C-alpha positions, -999 to +999 in steps of 0.1 A: +571-283-424+568-276-392+538-292-375+508-270-366+512-251-326+486-271-304+468-252-280+476-254-241+463-285-229+435-271-205+419-250-234+395-272-255+407-306-233+373-321-232+355-303-257+343-324-289+363-328-321+352-298-344+328-303-370+335-306-404+326-274-420+304-278-452+322-280-488+319-252-512+308-285-537+277-287-514+243-270-515+255-242-483+239-207-490+259-181-467+231-161-450+225-123-456+244-102-435+234-057-441+260-037-434+245-010-405+249+014-435+229-010-460+194+008-471+164-015-460+155-015-499+187-034-507+180-068-483+164-097-497+130-105-487+128-133-465+106-163-478+080-159-448+061-131-461+031-139-467+012-130-501-019-106-498-050-123-504-062-120-536-099-126-531-123-094-532-135-084-502-173-075-501-179-038-502-193-033-471-174-058-452-144-032-463-162+001-462-172-008-423-141-018-417-120+013-429-144+035-410-140+012-378-100+022-387-103+057-394-131+063-362-098+042-340-069+062-359-090+096-353-099+089-317-062+083-307-052+111-324-078+134-303-067+116-272-030+128-279-047+168-286-032+165-322-065+184-325-058+192-366-050+152-375-081+142-358-099+166-374-087+154-410-094+121-402-127+117-392-139+142-417-126+117-440-140+090-418-176+115-425-170+108-458-173+072-461-201+055-467-224+052-435-197+074-420-226+106-412-249+082-396-220+070-375-233+077-341-197+070-328-178+090-356-204+123-353-195+120-316-157+118-319-159+147-342-181+169-320-153+161-293-125+170-314-146+204-325-160+212-290-118+205-277-096+213-300-113+244-319-138+259-290-165+253-320-197+243-298-221+253-318-207+227-347-206+202-317-239+206-310-250+199-345-231+165-348-244+153-315-282+164-325-270+140-355-255+114-335-284+111-310-309+109-340-284+078-356-283+066-318-308+077-294-298+061-259-258+060-262-247+074-230-216+092-244-240+112-270-259+122-236-234+129-218-212+152-240-246+169-252-257+172-218-225+187-208-226+214-233-260+225-224-248+228-187-212+244-188-214+261-222-254+270-223-263+272-186-294+250-192-294+230-163-329+218-172-319+204-204-283+191-190-301+170-161-326+155-184-300+144-211-273+133-182-304+114-164-308+097-197-272+087-203-275+073-166-297+051-176-275+035-203-244+037-179-249+040-145-219+027-136-198+056-147-189+074-117-181+106-137-213+107-154-228+102-118-207+136-106-217+155-133-254+152-126-251+157-091-234+189-099-261+200-122-288+189-096-269+205-068-258+237-086-276+242-114-311+237-104-305+239-061-315+207-049-289+192-031-314+164-020-317+155-060-282+154-061-279+127-039-301+104-053 
């Protein structure tokens, strides 16, 4: 037999000797390498997946968390103008325990009705319920004041609602500009607008 060919002297001259491969008798387990065409369900599960908690959550804690998740999802859908999904998500949130009394859910649902469906009457009903639930919420007051001004043309009611909103959120520049517009255009008081 001829000796095995040796690589040229400049290749691997300073390299360490090769490591011994594990024998088949050892506990070596080859890693699963899925093919690109293999469906994800055929791949083995990793051992690092955490099992779900077996402890039951209290109904109130899980309900509040679910309501918060639904509100966040509905709000995100509203922001990308996916009004149909936002409406469905928020209607589901309103059906949850405490959802129909939650000012944040009612406010977001009113925005969807007003902006997505031009349903100002439905939006006003939701906002009035939200105002009963949270009388000092600046977002509710601002949105209700905006409808009073832009849709109804009621400058006095808009100024009153937006003025109450400023008490709760006096650093909101957009709110301050809207209130100034109501004072200047709707009530003809440029000095009141500057205050």
